C-alpha positions as CSV (number, residue, x, y, z in Angstrom):
1,X,-267.7,15.6,200.9
2,X,-271.3,14.7,201.6
3,X,-272.5,18.2,200.3
4,X,-271.0,17.8,197.1
5,X,-272.5,14.6,196.8
6,X,-275.7,16.0,197.7
7,X,-275.4,18.8,194.7
8,X,-274.2,16.7,192.2
9,X,-277.5,14.3,193.0
10,X,-280.0,17.5,192.0
11,X,-278.3,17.5,188.9
12,X,-279.3,13.9,187.9
13,X,-282.6,14.4,189.3
14,X,-283.1,17.7,187.6
15,X,-282.3,16.0,184.1
16,X,-285.3,12.8,185.1
17,X,-287.6,15.5,185.6
18,X,-286.6,17.1,182.3
19,X,-287.2,14.3,180.6
20,X,-291.1,13.8,181.8
21,X,-291.6,17.7,181.2
22,X,-291.9,18.2,185.0
23,X,-289.1,20.4,185.3
24,X,-290.6,23.8,185.0
25,X,-293.6,23.0,187.2
26,X,-291.5,22.1,189.6
27,X,-288.7,24.8,189.6
28,X,-291.3,28.0,189.6
29,X,-293.4,26.3,192.6
30,X,-289.7,26.3,194.1
31,X,-288.4,29.6,193.3
32,X,-291.5,31.5,194.4
33,X,-291.1,29.5,197.6
34,X,-287.5,30.1,197.8
35,X,-288.2,33.6,197.3
36,X,-290.7,33.9,199.7
37,X,-288.4,32.4,202.4
38,X,-285.7,34.6,201.8
39,X,-286.9,37.8,201.2
40,X,-290.5,37.8,203.1
41,X,-290.6,35.2,205.7
42,X,-287.1,34.4,207.2
43,X,-286.2,38.2,207.2
44,X,-288.9,39.2,209.1
45,X,-289.3,37.0,211.7
46,X,-285.2,37.3,212.1
47,X,-285.4,38.6,215.1
48,X,-287.8,36.3,217.4
49,X,-286.9,33.2,215.2
50,X,-283.4,34.1,214.9
51,X,-281.3,35.3,218.2
52,X,-279.3,37.5,216.4
53,X,-279.4,41.2,214.8
54,X,-276.7,43.3,213.5
55,X,-275.5,44.6,217.1
56,X,-275.0,40.9,217.9
57,X,-273.2,40.3,214.8
58,X,-271.0,43.5,215.6
59,X,-270.6,42.2,219.3
60,X,-269.4,38.7,217.9
61,X,-266.8,40.6,215.7
62,X,-265.3,42.5,218.1
63,X,-264.9,39.7,220.2
64,X,-262.8,38.0,217.5
65,X,-260.6,40.8,216.8
66,X,-260.1,41.5,221.0
67,X,-256.8,39.7,220.6
68,X,-255.4,41.6,217.5
69,X,-252.7,44.0,219.2
70,X,-252.1,46.0,216.0
71,X,-253.8,49.5,216.1
72,X,-256.4,49.8,213.0
73,X,-259.6,51.9,212.0
74,X,-262.9,50.7,211.2
75,X,-265.3,52.0,208.8
76,X,-268.2,51.8,206.6
77,X,-267.0,52.7,203.3
78,X,-270.0,54.1,201.1
79,X,-269.8,52.9,197.6
80,X,-272.5,53.3,195.0
81,X,-276.5,53.8,195.9
82,X,-276.4,53.6,199.4
83,X,-274.5,50.8,199.8
84,X,-271.5,50.5,202.3
85,X,-268.6,47.8,202.7
86,X,-267.4,47.6,205.8
87,X,-263.6,47.8,206.4
88,X,-260.6,47.3,209.0
89,X,-257.6,49.1,207.9
90,X,-254.2,48.6,209.5
91,X,-251.3,51.1,208.7
92,X,-248.3,51.3,210.7
93,X,-245.8,54.5,210.4
94,X,-243.0,53.7,208.4
95,X,-244.7,51.1,206.1
96,X,-247.7,53.4,204.7
97,X,-246.2,54.5,201.4
98,X,-245.7,50.5,200.3
99,X,-248.2,48.8,198.6
100,X,-251.2,47.5,200.5
101,X,-252.7,44.0,200.9
102,X,-256.3,43.7,200.7
103,X,-257.8,40.6,201.7
104,X,-260.9,39.5,200.3
105,X,-262.8,36.6,202.2
106,X,-264.4,33.5,201.3
107,X,-268.4,32.0,201.2
108,X,-269.9,32.7,204.4
109,X,-266.9,34.6,205.8
110,X,-266.4,38.1,207.5
111,X,-263.1,40.0,208.4
112,X,-262.9,38.6,211.3
113,X,-261.6,35.2,210.4
114,X,-258.4,37.0,209.9
115,X,-258.1,37.3,213.4
116,X,-254.7,35.1,213.5
117,X,-253.0,36.9,210.4
118,X,-253.5,40.6,210.4
119,X,-250.8,41.4,213.5
120,X,-248.1,39.6,211.4
121,X,-249.1,40.7,208.2
122,X,-249.6,44.1,208.8
123,X,-246.0,44.7,210.1
124,X,-244.2,45.2,206.4
125,X,-247.2,46.9,204.8
126,X,-250.8,48.5,205.1
127,X,-253.7,45.5,205.4
128,X,-257.0,46.5,204.3
129,X,-259.6,43.6,205.3
130,X,-263.0,44.2,203.4
131,X,-266.3,42.4,204.0
132,X,-267.7,41.6,200.6
133,X,-270.7,42.9,199.3
134,X,-273.4,41.2,200.7
135,X,-271.5,39.4,203.3
136,X,-270.5,40.4,206.9
137,X,-271.5,43.5,208.0
138,X,-271.8,45.1,204.7
139,X,-275.2,46.3,202.8
140,X,-276.7,43.4,201.9
141,X,-278.6,44.6,198.7
142,X,-280.6,42.5,195.8
143,X,-278.2,40.8,193.4
144,X,-279.1,39.9,189.8
145,X,-280.3,36.4,189.2
146,X,-277.8,36.5,186.5
147,X,-274.6,34.5,187.2
148,X,-272.6,37.0,185.1
149,X,-274.3,40.0,186.6
150,X,-274.0,39.1,190.0
151,X,-270.2,38.8,189.4
152,X,-270.3,42.1,187.8
153,X,-272.0,43.7,190.8
154,X,-269.3,42.0,193.2
155,X,-266.3,43.1,191.3
156,X,-267.4,46.9,190.6
157,X,-268.2,47.0,194.6
158,X,-264.6,46.4,194.9
159,X,-263.4,48.9,192.5
160,X,-265.9,51.7,194.0
161,X,-264.3,50.7,196.8
162,X,-261.3,51.1,195.9
163,X,-261.4,54.2,194.7
164,X,-263.2,55.4,197.9
165,X,-260.7,54.6,199.8
166,X,-257.8,56.0,197.3
167,X,-255.9,53.2,196.4
168,X,-253.6,53.2,193.5
169,X,-253.1,49.6,193.0
170,X,-252.6,46.6,195.4
171,X,-251.7,43.1,196.3
172,X,-255.1,41.3,196.2
173,X,-255.8,38.1,198.0
174,X,-258.9,36.1,197.8
175,X,-260.2,33.2,199.7
176,X,-262.7,30.9,198.1
177,X,-265.3,32.9,196.4
178,X,-262.6,35.8,197.3
179,X,-259.9,34.1,194.9
180,X,-262.3,34.1,192.1
181,X,-263.1,37.7,192.3
182,X,-259.8,38.8,192.9
183,X,-259.0,37.3,189.4
184,X,-262.0,38.7,187.7
185,X,-261.2,42.0,189.2
186,X,-258.0,41.6,187.8
187,X,-259.0,40.9,184.1
188,X,-261.3,43.9,184.2
189,X,-258.7,46.6,186.3
190,X,-255.6,45.2,185.7
191,X,-253.9,48.2,186.4
192,X,-255.1,48.5,189.8
193,X,-253.5,44.9,191.0
194,X,-249.4,44.4,191.5
195,X,-249.7,40.7,192.7
196,X,-253.1,38.1,192.9
197,X,-252.7,35.6,195.5
198,X,-255.1,32.9,195.1
199,X,-256.3,30.9,198.6
200,X,-258.3,27.7,198.2
201,X,-259.7,29.2,195.2
202,X,-263.0,28.7,194.4
203,X,-265.0,28.6,190.6
204,X,-262.1,27.9,188.3
205,X,-262.4,24.3,187.4
206,X,-264.9,23.3,184.2
207,X,-268.4,21.5,184.9
208,X,-268.0,17.9,185.4
209,X,-268.5,15.6,182.6
210,X,-271.7,14.0,182.2
211,X,-270.0,10.4,182.7
212,X,-269.4,11.9,186.1
213,X,-272.5,13.3,186.8
214,X,-274.3,10.5,186.2
215,X,-272.6,8.1,188.5
216,X,-274.6,6.0,190.8
217,X,-276.0,7.9,193.4
218,X,-277.8,6.6,196.3
219,X,-281.7,7.2,196.4
220,X,-281.7,8.9,199.5
221,X,-279.2,11.1,198.4
222,X,-281.4,12.1,195.6
223,X,-284.4,12.8,197.5
224,X,-282.3,15.2,199.9
225,X,-280.4,16.8,196.8
226,X,-284.0,17.4,195.2
227,X,-285.6,19.0,198.3
228,X,-282.6,21.4,199.2
229,X,-281.3,22.0,196.1
230,X,-283.8,25.4,195.6
231,X,-283.0,26.8,198.6
232,X,-279.8,28.8,199.2
233,X,-276.7,27.1,200.7
234,X,-277.3,28.0,204.5
235,X,-281.2,28.5,204.5
236,X,-281.2,25.5,207.4
237,X,-279.3,27.4,209.5
238,X,-281.9,29.9,209.3
239,X,-284.9,27.6,209.5
240,X,-284.2,25.9,213.0
241,X,-283.9,29.4,214.5
242,X,-282.7,29.2,217.7
243,X,-281.3,26.1,217.5
244,X,-278.8,27.6,215.0
245,X,-275.9,28.0,217.2
246,X,-275.8,24.6,218.5
247,X,-276.3,23.6,214.9
248,X,-272.7,25.5,214.0
249,X,-271.1,24.1,217.3
250,X,-272.0,20.4,216.2
251,X,-271.6,20.4,212.8
252,X,-268.3,22.3,212.7
253,X,-266.4,22.3,215.8
254,X,-263.2,22.4,213.8
255,X,-263.5,26.2,213.7
256,X,-263.0,26.4,217.6
257,X,-259.9,24.0,217.4
258,X,-258.4,26.5,214.5
259,X,-258.5,29.1,216.8
260,X,-257.4,27.8,220.1
261,X,-254.6,29.5,220.6
262,X,-257.3,32.8,221.0
263,X,-260.3,31.7,222.3
264,X,-261.4,28.4,224.5
265,X,-265.5,29.6,224.3
266,X,-267.5,29.5,221.3
267,X,-266.7,32.9,220.2
268,X,-265.8,31.3,216.6
269,X,-268.6,29.7,216.0
270,X,-271.0,32.6,217.5
271,X,-269.2,34.9,214.9
272,X,-269.7,32.6,212.2
273,X,-273.3,32.0,213.2
274,X,-274.3,35.5,213.0
275,X,-272.5,36.1,209.8
276,X,-274.5,33.7,207.9
277,X,-278.5,34.6,209.6
278,X,-278.5,37.4,208.1
279,X,-280.4,38.4,205.4
280,X,-279.0,35.9,202.2
281,X,-277.7,38.3,200.1
282,X,-274.3,37.4,198.9
283,X,-275.4,34.0,199.6
284,X,-277.9,34.2,197.2
285,X,-275.9,35.8,194.6
286,X,-273.4,32.8,195.2
287,X,-276.1,29.7,194.6
288,X,-277.1,31.5,191.3
289,X,-273.1,31.8,190.6
290,X,-272.9,28.5,191.2
291,X,-274.1,24.5,189.3
292,X,-275.6,22.1,190.7
293,X,-272.4,20.1,191.4
294,X,-271.2,23.1,193.2
295,X,-268.4,24.5,190.4
296,X,-269.1,28.1,189.0
297,X,-271.3,28.9,186.2
298,X,-268.5,30.6,184.5
299,X,-265.6,28.9,185.4
300,X,-262.4,31.1,185.7
301,X,-260.2,29.0,183.9
302,X,-262.0,29.9,180.7
303,X,-260.9,33.5,181.3
304,X,-257.1,32.9,182.7
305,X,-256.1,34.0,179.4
306,X,-257.4,37.8,179.6
307,X,-255.3,38.0,182.8
308,X,-252.7,40.2,181.5
309,X,-249.0,38.1,181.7
310,X,-247.6,41.0,183.7
311,X,-249.5,40.4,186.8
312,X,-247.9,37.7,189.1
313,X,-249.9,35.0,190.5
314,X,-249.4,32.8,193.6
315,X,-252.0,30.0,194.8
316,X,-251.8,28.8,197.9
317,X,-253.4,25.1,198.9
318,X,-253.5,23.5,202.4
319,X,-252.2,19.9,202.2
320,X,-255.3,18.3,203.7
321,X,-257.9,20.3,201.8
322,X,-260.5,18.6,199.6
323,X,-260.6,21.3,197.0
324,X,-259.5,20.3,193.4
325,X,-255.9,22.0,192.5
326,X,-255.6,20.2,189.0
327,X,-256.2,23.9,187.7
328,X,-253.0,24.6,188.8
329,X,-251.7,22.8,186.0
330,X,-253.6,24.6,183.7
331,X,-253.1,27.9,184.8
332,X,-249.2,27.5,184.6
333,X,-249.7,25.8,180.8
334,X,-251.7,29.2,179.9
335,X,-249.8,31.6,181.4
336,X,-246.5,30.4,180.4
337,X,-244.7,33.9,180.2
338,X,-245.8,34.6,183.4
339,X,-245.1,34.4,186.9
340,X,-247.3,31.5,188.6
341,X,-246.0,30.4,191.7
342,X,-247.8,27.0,193.3
343,X,-247.6,26.7,197.4
344,X,-249.1,23.9,199.8
345,X,-249.2,24.4,203.2
346,X,-248.7,21.5,205.1
347,X,-251.0,20.3,207.5
348,X,-253.7,22.7,206.7
349,X,-257.5,22.2,205.1
350,X,-259.5,24.9,203.5
351,X,-258.9,27.7,205.7
352,X,-255.1,27.5,205.4
353,X,-254.6,31.2,207.1
354,X,-256.5,29.9,210.1
355,X,-255.4,25.5,210.4
356,X,-251.9,27.2,210.3
357,X,-251.7,30.6,210.8
358,X,-247.8,30.9,211.3
359,X,-247.0,28.8,208.0
360,X,-249.5,30.8,205.9
361,X,-248.0,34.2,207.4
362,X,-244.6,33.6,207.1
363,X,-245.3,32.1,203.3
364,X,-247.4,35.3,202.5
365,X,-244.8,38.0,203.6
366,X,-242.1,36.0,201.4
367,X,-244.7,36.5,198.5
368,X,-245.2,40.1,199.1
369,X,-241.7,40.9,200.3
370,X,-241.1,40.9,195.9
371,X,-243.8,43.9,195.6
372,X,-242.6,47.5,196.6
């Protein structure tokens, strides 16, 4: 909630600056500074300033997946222009011919966060977990600064990956940003998707109206919003350097609790840290796809009518999540001749699959059972 307040305040500051004609100068200065920090200074200092590396990320991921018992394969799948998507594959004898389930993580995530789900979900069909382009152990290229073009880069990377691994069709599940991209992909490549599962999806609601955006905001929040809004969402994690791991443990102790049945140490926080202090590629793309209020520049609700009615849609929310679930009603109204199922997992927050893994797995397996 504090993050939402800060991002909302940035919009107020920007409108005020625009009124006095100073917004263009400030934008240019911040743009240069942000570009320098993101692509020059920080990446070059990462080995010494931030205690991380690709090898450390690999080690942290291996620890996250150490409790997964099912046989699996790991590979880099080459797509285009030298980029690769890091991929986990679970395919048991007897279920290899069933429609595979493809898992797309959310912003700042990676394949390791599905650790409590992979064994159960792979019992009935093949499961593929992918690090999105610009995240996790996948390649981290430059994205376009244009929201539409950045979204297209994500979508095309998924399609190139699908073609490379040879999947004819799939059940496509996306959490957070992954949910947004799952629908965007399905609109462009509907013949490849048999069912969409959205887990706490980001980017569907319209931008808040002016009255809501202009509500009174404390001066200190306005100041923070103006100071930090030009930078990437996780820039502070890189700027604090060696204090980063402690910062993650302090600000997000809930992650340790979510995986307490698997780990009693800092395995999860270390994995999250190493995921998010590498070169901010996908992170930068996400920022450029996001409004100051935290909404999508191109809200998915505006495009839901482009999704073919024949594709079933399941939406899952956590009962304790702060994510707005109101778009579900709009989606149902926009798809009167389609299957739209909305499920709430009790006791779960935004990370439904980690907060209540058993209920999540059971619910998802039931949804998937309707697909061959």
